N, C-alpha and C positions, 0 to 999 in steps of 0.2 A: 504494499499500499504506499502511496505517495504521501509524504508530509506536506500538508497544504500550505504551511507557513514558508515553505522553501521553494515554491514552484510558481512559475508564470504560465498559466493555462495555455496561452497563445503559443508557447514554445513546444508543447507536447500534443499528442493525439488523445490524451484522456486524463482523468482524475478520478480518484476514489477517496471517499470520506465516509465516516460513520456518524449518524445522529444518535446521540446516547439517550434517546427518549422512546418510550413505548409508543409505537404507531397508533394513530386513530384515523377513522374515516371522517370525511366531511359531511356526507350526505345523510348518514343515519342520525336519528334523533334530532333533526332540525327543530327550531322553535319559530312559531308565528307570533309576532308582536304587532300591535297597532301603532302606527305613526299617524296621529290625527285620526282621520277616517279611513286610512288605508292600511291594509295588512302588509307586513314585511317579513320575508323568510330569512331567519338568521341561522348560522350553523350551530351545532351543539355546543354546550358549555365545555365539554371535554375537548372538542376541536379548538375552541378558543383558548384554553389552557395549553394545548399542545402548540399552538401558534406562538403564544407568549414565551414559552420555554425555548422553542426551536429557533425563533428569528435572531436572537443575539448570536447563536452559533452560525446560522446560515450567513448572516451579515459578515462574519469573520471569513467565511469561505469566499464570499463575493469580493471581499477586500484583496484576496489573493488571486482569484480566478478572473474577475471582471465579468462581463455579460457575454453569453454564448448566443450568437445569432446565426449559426450555421447548423446543418443537420447533424444530429447525434443519435446514438443509441443510449437510452436512459435505463440502466439496469438497477432495480431496487429490490433488495431482499429484506423483507419485513419480518423481524422476529417478535412475536407476540409473547406476552407473559401468561396467557391463558390458551387452552385448547378450545377455541371457538371457531365457528365457520367464519373464515375471513373472506371478505370480498376484495380480490386483488384490484379490480377496476376502481373500487372506492378508495383504497389505500394509495394507488397511483395518482388518482385525481387530487387527493389531499397534498401529497408531496410535490406534485407538479405545480400546483397553485402556490405553495410555499416558496418553491424555487423561483418562480416568476416574481412573486412579491418581494423577495430578497434581491432580485436583479441578477441572479445567476443565469437564468434562462430568459431570453428576450420575450418569449412567448411559449405557450405549450401546445401550439397548433402543430400540424403535420410538417410544416416547414422546418421547424426546429427539433421537435421530438419525433424523429422519423420512425423509431422503433423502441420497444421496451423488452427486447429479448433478454431472456435469462431472469426476468423478475419472478418472484415467488413469495409466498406467505409461509413462514416456518414458525417453530415453537422454541423458545428458550426462556424458561421461567426465571432464571437467575439474571439474565442480561437482555431485556427487551431493547431493541434498537432497529435502526434501518441502515443497511449497508448500501451506499450509493456509488455507482460506477458510471461515469459519463465518458463515452468515446465518440470520437468524430466518425461520422459515416462518409465513406467515399462512394463515388458513383451513384449519388442520390440526387435527384433533380428537385430543387426548390421551385415551387409554383409562384409566380407572381400574380398579384391581384388584378384582375381584368380591369381596364379603365372603363369607367362608366360613360356611355355615349349620351350626349345631350340632345 
């Protein structure tokens, strides 16, 4: 594993780091609150606590990596502290949103996150975490947004 404090992401084809927090999904147990007369959907309190814990760590990764704006494979291995049915797509959505919020990924669309090969949900009661490996995709075409005709 690469020590993130000693590397410039632009000089290499990939980077790996571990978030030392139990992963959570964003979409489960969302809350509906009223903003005036209109309902607003908020993520779960567990996701908000996860975000609050993870962002300082991810901001330090961003300070080393900068923003990735080219196609990558985002491999995330989520280690849960309980044996429950984990929704891989939900965990991926949550971590991708955090990586975008931290500025590590320019976006989580298909132009940047080209694949998530190797991602999995595993069990480790003693050490819940997310192992993240981001590698540059070669021979992958980024789509440009079509220009709107007037």
